[in-house]
KEKE-3310 file (N, C-alpha, C; in steps of 0.2 Angstrom, whole numbers, plus 5000, padded with zeros to 4 digits):
npx = (4918:4911:4914:4929:4930:4932:4936:4935:4930:4929:4924:4930:4930:4917:4912:4912:4916:4931:4937:4951:4953:4946:4955:4968:4981:4984:4982:4977:4967:4962:4961:4956:4962:4954:4942:4940:4931:4935:4949:4958:4958:4970:4983:4992:5007:5005:5002:5015:5024:5019:5021:5034:5038:5038:5046:5052:5058:5055:5041:5037:5023:5008:5004:4989:4972:4960:4945:4950:4963:4978:4983:4991:4993:4996:5002:5001:5010:5000:5003:4993:4984:4981:4986:5002:5015:5006:4999:4992:4987:4985:4978:4983:4975:4985:4990:4978:4971:4969:4958:4949:4948:4943:4931:4919:4917:4916:4919:4916:4919:4909:4902:4898:4905:4909:4922:4930:4938:4946:4952:4957:4963:4975:4978:4979:4962:4954:4935:4925:4910:4898:4888:4870:4861:4856:4839:4826:4820:4826:4825:4833:4850:4862:4875:4886:4883:4887:4884:4871:4873:4886:4891:4889:4891:4904:4917:4927:4943:4955:4970:4978:4969:4960:4948:4944:4945:4960:4960)
npy = (4943:4931:4926:4924:4913:4917:4917:4919:4932:4949:4963:4979:4992:5005:5019:5038:5046:5057:5073:5071:5057:5057:5064:5067:5070:5065:5052:5040:5030:5034:5026:5027:5020:5018:5019:5006:4992:4977:4975:4963:4959:4956:4944:4935:4934:4947:4956:4956:4961:4975:4978:4979:4988:5000:5016:5016:5024:5020:5011:4993:4988:4979:4970:4970:4966:4976:4975:4977:4983:4985:4988:4994:4990:5000:5006:5021:5031:5044:5061:5068:5083:5092:5087:5086:5075:5064:5052:5042:5029:5026:5016:5015:5013:5013:5019:5023:5032:5026:5020:5029:5038:5029:5027:5019:5014:5028:5036:5049:5064:5062:5051:5036:5021:5004:4993:4978:4964:4948:4932:4922:4909:4910:4924:4941:4950:4966:4971:4981:4992:5004:5012:5015:5030:5033:5028:5038:5035:5025:5008:5000:4997:4995:4995:4986:4976:4966:4972:4964:4966:4965:4954:4954:4967:4971:4968:4958:4955:4946:4951:4943:4933:4940:4942:4951:4961:4971:4989)
npz = (4919:4919:4907:4908:4915:4930:4948:4965:4967:4973:4981:4979:4979:4979:4973:4969:4955:4956:4951:4948:4947:4932:4927:4913:4916:4927:4928:4935:4945:4961:4977:4991:5006:5018:5012:5006:5002:5004:5010:5008:4995:4988:4985:4996:4989:4981:4990:4996:4986:4985:4997:4996:4989:4995:4998:4988:4972:4959:4957:4958:4958:4955:4942:4931:4922:4916:4909:4892:4895:4900:4917:4930:4950:4963:4979:4988:5000:5008:5014:5027:5026:5037:5049:5055:5051:5052:5041:5027:5018:5000:4987:4971:4954:4941:4924:4921:4913:4900:4901:4905:4893:4883:4873:4872:4887:4893:4904:4917:4927:4942:4940:4946:4951:4953:4958:4956:4961:4953:4950:4936:4929:4936:4935:4937:4939:4936:4937:4931:4935:4929:4939:4941:4944:4959:4965:4969:4983:4994:4997:5005:5011:4999:5000:5000:4991:4978:4961:4951:4938:4935:4928:4915:4913:4913:4902:4899:4892:4886:4879:4871:4866:4860:4846:4838:4824:4819:4823)
capx = (4920:4910:4918:4935:4929:4934:4934:4938:4927:4931:4923:4935:4928:4911:4914:4910:4923:4931:4942:4958:4951:4947:4960:4971:4986:4984:4983:4977:4960:4962:4957:4959:4962:4949:4935:4941:4928:4938:4957:4960:4958:4977:4986:4999:5012:5003:5004:5023:5025:5016:5025:5043:5039:5038:5050:5056:5057:5051:5038:5035:5017:5005:5000:4983:4969:4955:4943:4955:4968:4983:4985:4996:4990:5001:5000:5005:5009:4999:5002:4987:4985:4979:4989:5008:5017:5002:4999:4987:4988:4980:4979:4981:4976:4991:4989:4971:4968:4967:4952:4944:4948:4940:4922:4915:4916:4913:4919:4917:4918:4902:4900:4898:4908:4911:4928:4929:4945:4945:4958:4956:4970:4981:4980:4974:4959:4948:4929:4923:4905:4896:4882:4865:4860:4851:4832:4824:4818:4830:4821:4838:4857:4864:4881:4890:4879:4890:4878:4869:4877:4895:4894:4889:4893:4912:4918:4936:4946:4962:4973:4982:4965:4955:4947:4940:4948:4963:4958)
capy = (4938:4923:4925:4922:4909:4919:4916:4924:4939:4952:4969:4983:4999:5008:5028:5043:5047:5064:5077:5067:5050:5057:5068:5064:5072:5061:5045:5036:5030:5033:5022:5028:5013:5020:5018:4999:4986:4972:4976:4957:4957:4954:4937:4935:4937:4953:4961:4958:4965:4982:4981:4980:4995:5007:5021:5015:5028:5017:5005:4988:4988:4973:4970:4967:4968:4978:4976:4976:4987:4984:4991:4992:4994:5002:5010:5027:5034:5051:5064:5072:5090:5094:5085:5085:5068:5059:5049:5039:5025:5025:5012:5018:5010:5017:5018:5022:5037:5024:5017:5035:5040:5024:5031:5014:5015:5034:5038:5056:5066:5061:5044:5030:5015:4998:4990:4972:4959:4941:4928:4918:4906:4912:4930:4945:4955:4970:4971:4987:4994:5010:5011:5019:5034:5029:5029:5044:5032:5019:5005:4995:5001:4990:4996:4981:4970:4965:4972:4960:4968:4963:4948:4956:4974:4970:4965:4957:4952:4945:4954:4938:4929:4945:4938:4957:4963:4977:4994)
capz = (4923:4919:4901:4909:4922:4936:4953:4971:4967:4979:4979:4982:4981:4976:4974:4964:4952:4956:4946:4947:4944:4926:4923:4909:4918:4934:4923:4940:4950:4968:4980:5000:5011:5022:5007:5003:5006:5007:5010:5008:4988:4985:4987:4999:4985:4979:4996:4997:4979:4987:5003:4995:4985:5000:4998:4980:4967:4955:4960:4953:4958:4953:4935:4932:4917:4917:4903:4888:4896:4905:4922:4937:4955:4967:4985:4989:5006:5008:5019:5029:5026:5043:5055:5054:5053:5050:5033:5025:5012:4994:4983:4964:4948:4936:4917:4920:4907:4893:4903:4904:4886:4881:4871:4874:4894:4895:4911:4918:4935:4946:4937:4951:4949:4957:4955:4960:4958:4953:4947:4930:4925:4940:4933:4941:4934:4939:4933:4933:4932:4931:4943:4939:4949:4965:4966:4974:4988:4994:5004:5008:5010:4995:4997:4999:4987:4972:4956:4947:4932:4934:4924:4908:4912:4913:4896:4900:4886:4886:4872:4868:4863:4855:4841:4835:4819:4822:4820)
cpx = (4920:4913:4926:4935:4933:4931:4937:4936:4926:4929:4927:4933:4921:4912:4911:4916:4924:4934:4947:4957:4950:4951:4965:4979:4989:4985:4981:4970:4962:4958:4958:4957:4956:4941:4936:4936:4930:4946:4960:4960:4964:4978:4991:5005:5011:5004:5010:5025:5024:5021:5032:5043:5039:5045:5055:5053:5053:5048:5036:5026:5014:5001:4994:4979:4963:4951:4948:4961:4973:4984:4990:4993:4997:4997:5004:5005:5006:4999:4996:4988:4985:4983:4998:5011:5013:5001:4993:4989:4982:4982:4977:4981:4980:4989:4980:4968:4965:4959:4946:4943:4943:4931:4917:4912:4913:4913:4920:4915:4910:4900:4900:4899:4908:4917:4929:4937:4943:4950:4955:4963:4976:4983:4975:4970:4955:4942:4927:4914:4902:4890:4876:4864:4855:4845:4830:4823:4821:4826:4828:4845:4860:4871:4886:4888:4885:4884:4878:4872:4883:4895:4893:4891:4901:4914:4927:4938:4952:4965:4975:4976:4959:4954:4943:4947:4953:4959:4962)
cpy = (4931:4921:4923:4916:4911:4917:4920:4931:4943:4960:4975:4989:5001:5016:5032:5046:5055:5068:5073:5062:5051:5061:5065:5065:5067:5054:5040:5036:5030:5031:5022:5021:5013:5018:5010:4995:4980:4973:4969:4954:4954:4948:4938:4938:4945:4958:4962:4961:4972:4984:4982:4985:5002:5010:5020:5020:5026:5010:5001:4989:4980:4973:4967:4969:4971:4980:4973:4979:4983:4989:4990:4995:4994:5006:5015:5029:5043:5054:5068:5079:5094:5093:5083:5077:5062:5057:5043:5035:5025:5020:5016:5014:5015:5014:5017:5027:5033:5021:5023:5037:5035:5026:5025:5014:5022:5037:5045:5058:5065:5056:5040:5024:5009:4995:4984:4968:4952:4939:4923:4914:4908:4920:4934:4949:4959:4969:4977:4989:5001:5008:5016:5025:5033:5033:5035:5042:5027:5014:5001:4999:4994:4991:4991:4974:4972:4967:4967:4959:4965:4958:4949:4963:4975:4967:4964:4952:4953:4946:4949:4934:4933:4943:4946:4958:4969:4983:4998)
cpz = (4921:4912:4903:4914:4928:4942:4958:4970:4974:4978:4983:4984:4976:4978:4967:4961:4953:4951:4944:4945:4936:4922:4919:4912:4924:4931:4930:4943:4956:4971:4988:5003:5015:5019:5005:5006:5009:5006:5008:5000:4985:4988:4991:4995:4983:4984:4996:4992:4982:4993:5002:4991:4990:5000:4992:4976:4961:4957:4956:4953:4957:4948:4935:4924:4919:4910:4898:4889:4901:4910:4927:4943:4961:4973:4987:4997:5006:5014:5020:5029:5033:5048:5052:5055:5052:5043:5033:5019:5007:4989:4976:4959:4942:4929:4916:4916:4901:4895:4903:4898:4882:4878:4874:4882:4895:4900:4912:4925:4936:4944:4944:4949:4955:4954:4959:4957:4958:4949:4942:4927:4929:4939:4937:4937:4938:4934:4935:4930:4934:4934:4940:4945:4954:4964:4970:4981:4989:4999:5008:5007:5006:4994:4997:4995:4981:4966:4952:4939:4930:4929:4917:4907:4911:4908:4898:4894:4888:4879:4867:4864:4860:4848:4836:4831:4821:4819:4815)
residu = (MET:THR:LYS:LYS:ASN:GLY:ASP:GLU:LEU:LYS:LYS:ILE:ILE:GLN:LYS:GLU:LEU:ILE:ALA:THR:ASP:VAL:SER:ARG:GLY:HIS:ASP:ARG:LEU:SER:MET:PRO:CYS:ARG:ASN:ILE:ILE:ASP:LEU:GLU:PHE:LEU:SER:PRO:THR:GLU:GLN:ARG:ILE:ILE:GLU:GLU:ASP:LYS:GLY:LYS:LYS:HIS:MET:THR:GLY:VAL:ASP:ALA:LYS:LEU:VAL:LYS:PHE:ASP:VAL:ASN:LEU:GLY:ARG:TRP:LYS:MET:MET:LYS:LYS:LYS:LYS:ARG:GLY:ASN:HIS:THR:PHE:VAL:TYR:ASN:LEU:ILE:ARG:TRP:LYS:GLN:VAL:VAL:LYS:CYS:GLU:VAL:ILE:GLY:LEU:LYS:LYS:SER:ASP:LYS:ILE:CYS:LEU:CYS:SER:PHE:TYR:SER:ASP:GLY:LYS:PHE:TYR:PHE:ALA:LEU:THR:THR:LEU:PRO:PRO:PRO:PRO:HIS:SER:ARG:SER:SER:ASP:SER:ARG:ASN:ASP:ILE:PRO:GLU:GLU:ILE:GLY:TYR:ALA:SER:VAL:ILE:ILE:ASP:LYS:ASP:ASN:ASP:ASP:LEU:PRO:PRO:LYS)
# end
């Protein structure tokens, strides 16, 4: 984030990855609304785009960057299994399997992650950190603290300005 001169850092979710989060067939990171820490991470314009997607077969979503990957954020209506007629909403990061497949990041089931959002030059970005396993004894609840590592653990690269030679 510091490399992109980002601002408006918001912690979205801290979670343990489940099987569908790392499944190549699902290609999404699920973020149930009830687990979102700051539901106001989207601008009013982005919220409108998400709202206008309701009921569409082909959703537009909100484009963003995560590390060096182009991802898309959408919100899906999910029916609750136990109660008929009731539903909940889940935010999903689409085109996620490219992040999971990246050997440098190395995500796998049960990894704990923290996902934050920020803006740089008017563009929407995500910053991802993997969290170390908790120590055996916890002296305080740090659930809502943004990890100090976020400044350097999240390598944010704009593809247009990538100075690395092509593979």
